[in-house]
C-alpha positions in Angstrom: 0.1 0.0 0.2 3.0 2.5 0.9 4.1 1.4 -2.7 1.3 2.6 -4.2 0.3 5.3 -2.4 4.4 6.8 -3.3 3.7 6.2 -7.4 0.2 7.9 -7.2 1.7 11.2 -5.3 4.7 11.2 -7.7 2.2 11.5 -10.7 0.2 13.9 -8.7 3.2 16.1 -8.6 4.6 15.7 -12.3 1.3 16.7 -13.4 0.9 19.6 -11.2 4.7 20.8 -12.7 3.3 21.0 -16.6 0.7 23.0 -15.2 1.2 26.8 -14.9 1.2 28.6 -12.1 -3.1 28.9 -12.4 -3.2 25.3 -13.0 -4.2 26.2 -16.8 -2.8 24.0 -19.6 0.6 22.8 -19.6 3.3 25.7 -20.8 3.9 23.9 -23.7 0.9 23.3 -25.2 -0.4 24.3 -28.0 -3.8 25.4 -29.3 -5.8 22.5 -31.0 -5.5 22.6 -34.5 -8.6 24.1 -36.5 -10.2 21.8 -38.3 -13.4 22.5 -40.9 -15.8 20.9 -43.5 -14.5 23.0 -46.8 -11.5 21.5 -49.4 -9.3 23.4 -51.7 -8.5 20.6 -55.1 -6.0 21.4 -57.9 -2.8 20.2 -59.9 0.4 21.8 -60.0 1.9 21.7 -64.2 4.9 23.3 -65.5 4.1 26.2 -67.3 7.1 25.5 -70.4 5.9 21.9 -70.7 2.8 21.3 -69.2 3.6 18.3 -67.7 2.2 17.3 -64.1 4.9 18.6 -60.8 5.1 16.9 -58.5 6.2 17.0 -55.0 5.5 20.8 -55.1 4.3 22.3 -52.0 1.2 23.8 -51.7 0.7 26.4 -48.4 -3.0 28.0 -47.4 -3.0 30.2 -44.5 -5.9 32.3 -43.1 -6.6 34.2 -40.1 -9.1 30.9 -39.3 -6.0 29.2 -39.2 -4.2 31.1 -36.9 -0.6 31.5 -37.4 0.7 28.0 -38.8 -0.5 27.5 -42.3 -2.0 24.2 -43.4 1.0 22.6 -46.1 0.6 19.2 -48.5 2.4 18.4 -51.7 1.3 17.2 -54.9 1.4 13.5 -56.2 3.0 12.4 -59.5 -0.1 13.5 -61.6 0.5 16.9 -60.1 -2.7 16.8 -57.7 -3.2 18.0 -54.1 -5.7 18.3 -51.9 -6.3 20.3 -48.6 -9.3 19.2 -46.3 -11.0 20.0 -43.0 -10.5 24.1 -43.8 -12.8 26.4 -41.7 -14.6 28.9 -43.7 -12.2 31.6 -44.7 -10.6 33.6 -47.2 -7.5 31.9 -47.6 -3.9 32.5 -49.0 -2.7 29.7 -51.7 1.6 29.5 -52.2 2.7 27.0 -54.5 6.5 26.3 -54.7 8.7 23.8 -56.2 12.7 23.8 -56.2 13.9 25.4 -60.2 10.2 27.4 -60.7 9.1 30.5 -59.4 7.1 30.4 -56.5 3.5 31.8 -57.1 0.3 32.7 -55.1 -3.4 32.2 -56.3 -4.7 35.4 -58.2 -1.4 36.6 -59.3 -1.0 37.3 -63.4 2.6 38.1 -63.5 5.7 37.7 -61.2 5.8 40.0 -58.1 2.3 40.7 -58.2 0.2 40.6 -55.0 -1.9 37.1 -55.3 -5.5 37.5 -54.2 -7.7 35.9 -51.6 -9.7 32.8 -52.5 -12.8 32.5 -50.3 -13.7 29.2 -48.6 -17.2 28.6 -47.4 -18.7 25.9 -44.9 -18.8 22.3 -46.6 -17.6 23.5 -49.9 -15.1 21.6 -51.7 -13.2 24.1 -54.3 -12.0 22.3 -57.4 -9.9 23.4 -60.5 -7.2 25.5 -58.1 -4.5 25.1 -60.6 -1.1 26.5 -61.3 1.4 26.6 -63.9 4.8 27.1 -62.2 7.3 29.1 -64.6 10.9 28.3 -64.8 13.3 30.7 -62.5 15.9 32.7 -64.2 19.8 32.7 -63.4 22.2 35.0 -63.6 26.3 33.6 -63.7 29.2 34.7 -63.5 32.7 35.2 -62.1 34.0 37.3 -59.7 37.5 38.5 -60.3 40.2 41.2 -58.4 42.0 44.1 -59.4 44.8 41.6 -60.8 42.3 39.5 -63.2 42.2 36.7 -60.7 39.2 34.7 -58.9 38.0 35.8 -55.4 36.3 33.3 -53.4 33.4 33.5 -50.6 32.7 37.3 -52.2 28.6 37.5 -52.4 26.6 38.5 -55.1 23.2 40.0 -55.2 21.1 40.5 -58.1 18.9 43.7 -57.6 16.1 45.7 -59.3 14.9 49.5 -58.8 11.9 49.6 -57.4 9.6 51.8 -54.5 10.1 50.2 -51.0 9.4 51.9 -47.7 8.5 55.3 -49.4 11.5 55.7 -51.9 12.7 54.3 -55.2 16.1 52.0 -54.5 17.9 49.1 -55.6 16.7 46.2 -53.2 17.5 42.6 -53.8 15.7 39.9 -55.3 15.7 36.2 -56.3 13.9 33.3 -54.5 17.6 31.3 -53.1 20.3 32.4 -51.3 22.7 35.3 -52.1 25.0 34.1 -54.0 28.5 33.1 -53.1 31.5 33.0 -55.3 33.4 29.4 -54.9 37.4 28.7 -54.9 37.6 29.7 -59.0 35.5 32.6 -58.3 32.0 31.9 -59.7 28.7 32.5 -59.0 25.1 31.6 -59.6 22.3 34.0 -58.5 18.7 32.0 -58.5 15.4 32.2 -58.2 14.9 35.4 -60.8 11.6 36.4 -62.3 11.9 38.1 -65.6 13.3 41.3 -65.2 15.9 43.8 -65.5 18.8 43.6 -62.9 21.9 45.4 -61.2 24.7 42.9 -60.1 26.9 43.8 -57.2 29.7 41.9 -55.3 30.6 42.5 -51.9 33.9 41.3 -50.2 34.6 42.2 -46.6 38.0 40.9 -47.1 40.4 44.0 -45.7 44.9 43.6 -46.0 47.4 45.9 -44.9 50.7 46.3 -47.1 54.2 48.8 -46.6 54.1 51.2 -49.0 57.2 53.8 -48.2 57.8 52.6 -45.0 53.8 53.8 -44.1 51.5 50.3 -43.6 48.2 51.3 -45.7 45.2 49.0 -45.0 43.1 48.4 -47.7 39.2 46.4 -48.7 37.1 45.9 -51.5 34.2 48.6 -52.0 30.7 47.3 -53.0 31.2 46.7 -57.1 28.6 46.8 -59.6 28.8 45.0 -62.6 31.0 44.9 -64.6 33.3 47.2 -63.3 32.6 50.3 -61.2 31.5 51.1 -57.8 29.5 53.7 -59.1 25.9 52.3 -59.7 25.2 55.2 -62.3 27.5 54.2 -64.6 26.8 50.1 -63.7 25.3 48.1 -66.7 21.9 46.2 -66.3 21.0 42.9 -67.3 17.9 41.4 -68.9 16.3 38.1 -68.5 13.7 36.4 -69.6 11.4 33.5 -68.1 13.4 30.4 -67.7 16.6 32.0 -68.9 20.4 31.6 -67.9 22.7 34.8 -68.4 26.2 33.9 -68.1 29.6 35.2 -68.9 28.8 37.9 -66.3 32.1 38.8 -64.4 32.0 41.4 -61.8 35.5 43.2 -61.1 36.1 44.2 -57.6 37.2 47.5 -56.7 40.0 48.4 -53.7 40.0 51.2 -51.9 41.5 52.4 -48.7 40.1 51.0 -45.6 40.0 53.8 -42.5 39.1 54.4 -39.0 35.7 55.8 -37.9 36.2 57.8 -34.5 33.9 59.8 -32.1 32.1 59.8 -28.8 28.8 58.5 -27.6 26.8 59.6 -25.1 23.4 58.8 -23.6 20.5 61.4 -23.5 22.2 62.8 -20.1 25.2 63.4 -21.2 26.9 60.7 -19.3 29.7 58.5 -21.6 28.4 55.0 -22.9 31.4 53.7 -21.2 31.7 49.9 -21.8 29.1 49.5 -24.4 30.1 48.5 -27.7 29.7 50.9 -30.8 29.3 48.6 -34.4 29.2 49.3 -37.8 26.9 47.5 -40.1 26.0 47.3 -43.9 22.3 46.4 -44.2 20.7 45.4 -48.2 16.9 45.4 -47.3 14.0 44.5 -49.8 10.7 43.4 -49.9 10.5 40.7 -47.2 14.4 40.2 -47.0 17.0 41.7 -45.0 20.9 40.9 -44.7 23.3 42.5 -42.0 27.3 42.5 -42.6 29.2 43.3 -39.7 32.0 46.0 -40.8 33.5 45.8 -37.4 33.3 47.5 -33.6 34.6 49.3 -30.9 34.4 49.7 -27.5 33.4 53.5 -25.7 36.1 54.1 -23.3 35.4 56.3 -19.7 35.7 59.6 -21.3 32.8 58.6 -24.6 35.9 57.7 -27.1 35.3 55.0 -29.6 37.5 54.0 -32.5 36.7 51.5 -35.2 39.5 50.0 -37.2 40.1 48.5 -41.2 36.5 50.1 -42.7 36.2 49.3 -45.7 34.7 51.7 -48.5 30.8 51.8 -48.6 27.6 52.6 -47.0 27.0 51.7 -43.1 24.5 52.5 -40.2 26.3 53.0 -37.0 24.7 52.5 -33.7 24.8 52.7 -30.2 22.6 51.1 -27.3 22.2 51.8 -23.7 20.9 50.1 -20.9 20.1 51.6 -17.7 17.0 52.1 -15.2 14.9 54.3 -17.2 15.0 51.8 -20.4 17.0 51.2 -23.1 18.6 54.1 -25.3 19.8 53.7 -28.9 21.3 55.7 -31.6 21.7 55.2 -35.4 24.1 57.5 -37.9 24.2 56.5 -41.5 28.0 57.1 -42.4 29.7 57.5 -46.0 33.1 55.7 -45.9 35.3 56.7 -48.9 38.7 56.5 -48.2 39.2 58.9 -46.1 39.2 58.6 -42.2 36.3 60.1 -40.1 36.6 61.7 -36.9 34.8 63.4 -34.7 31.6 61.6 -35.1 29.2 62.3 -32.4 26.3 59.5 -31.4 24.0 60.5 -28.8 21.2 57.8 -27.4 17.7 58.3 -27.0 14.6 56.1 -25.7 11.9 55.6 -28.1 8.7 57.9 -28.1 5.1 57.2 -28.8 2.4 57.6 -31.5 -1.2 58.6 -30.9 -4.3 59.5 -32.7 -7.5 58.3 -34.5 -9.3 56.6 -37.0 -12.2 57.8 -38.7 -14.9 57.0 -41.4 -15.3 59.2 -44.5 -18.1 60.1 -42.8 -16.3 61.9 -39.3 -17.5 58.9 -36.9 -15.6 55.8 -35.6 -15.9 53.4 -38.5 -17.8 49.9 -38.2 -15.8 47.0 -37.3 -16.3 44.2 -39.4 -15.5 40.7 -37.9 -13.6 37.8 -39.6 -16.5 35.6 -40.5 -18.5 38.6 -41.9 -15.3 39.7 -44.2 -15.3 35.9 -45.4 -19.2 35.7 -46.6 -18.5 38.6 -48.9 -18.3 36.8 -52.4 -15.0 36.6 -54.4 -15.1 34.6 -57.9 -12.8 31.5 -57.9 -10.0 31.6 -60.0 -7.4 29.6 -61.9 -3.8 30.8 -62.0 -2.3 30.0 -65.6 1.1 31.8 -66.3 0.9 30.2 -69.9 -0.8 33.0 -71.0 1.4 35.8 -69.6 4.5 34.2 -70.6 3.2 34.0 -74.1 2.8 38.2 -73.5 6.3 38.5 -72.2 8.2 36.8 -75.2 
C-alpha cells in the first residue's frame, strides 16, 4: 500500500509540474489545430512543358487557421488536396525547386496575389497553377589583377519603390550567391526582368608603402567594374533564361578608421558599451546585415573602429539603464578618408497616438472575420502560360 501511495503521489506532482501556476494547461501545449468541413483541390503544372509537377509544396493560410499554415505536396500526377478547412479567405502559395513561387490570383511575377474565399462544406476544385521556371544569372568575381575571388557575395538588385522611395533592392528566391574557389557564382530564383549585379567582399589587407603601413578593402562593386551605380550595366533575363559569363571586377579602396564619441541622452558617456558598424541590404520580405567592425566606448566616451572598407554603413550604439533602453543610429559613407569626431547621442523610443475615423467623420464600423469571409469572391485559376506568351 505504501508503494502504491508513493506512485500516486509522484503522478500528482508530475501533473502539477506540467501546469501553469494558475492551474492552466501545460506551458508547452499548443492550441489544437482548427478544423472545418471545406476542401481545396487542384493540380500543379510546369508552364513551359505543361507536364504535371510532383512534390510541389502547396500552403494555405488564413486568420481562421491561426499562425500555422496548412501544407501538402503534389503526387506524381501533380494533384493536391487540403481538407478539413474552416470557412475563410485563404492565401494559397505554391513552391517548387527550380520554379518561381506563385500565389493564387497572380497574373505575372512580383504581383500581389488574391484571397480565395472558402465556405463551410465547400469543395473548391481546379485551383490549378502553372509554374514558370526561374531565371539564373551566372559569372565570376575577379580582383584588380584579374584573379578569381572566393567567398564574395553577389546579389541581383532591381530598382523599385520600397519604404517610400525608389531604391535598389535585392531580389530572387534563392540565397545570396557566394563565389566558389574559382570565383564563380550563380544567382537563383529570379523572375523575368532587368537587374543590376552587386558584389561585396569584407576582406581587408595591410601593405607597407614607403615605410608606411596602409590597410585596404574592397568597395561594393557593380557589374561590370564600377562602384558607381550610375555607371553600372543592366542585365535583362526572360522566363527560365540563364544569363552567363557576367564577370564582376572588384574595386579596391583604402580602409579607414571611424572614431568619435558616444553619450546617452543625459550627457553621460556610454563607458563599456559597444559601438557597431553594419552594412544593411533590405528588400520586400528580406533583409541582410553584414558587420564591418565594432569598438568599445572608453570612460571619456570616445571610441574607434579600425579597418573599415569603403561603402555605406550604419553606426549604432545602445545603452540600458534604470530608465530603460536608449539607442542611436547614424548612416555614414566611407570613401577612403578617416572619419573623426563622429557624435552619437542615444535617445529613448517615442510614442505615436491618433484617431481612426470613417469618411463620415465618425468611428469606422468593425467587421468581424466571419462577416469579411462571407463576402463573395469569384474562384480564379492561376495560369501563367498566357502571361509567358505575352512576355515573349
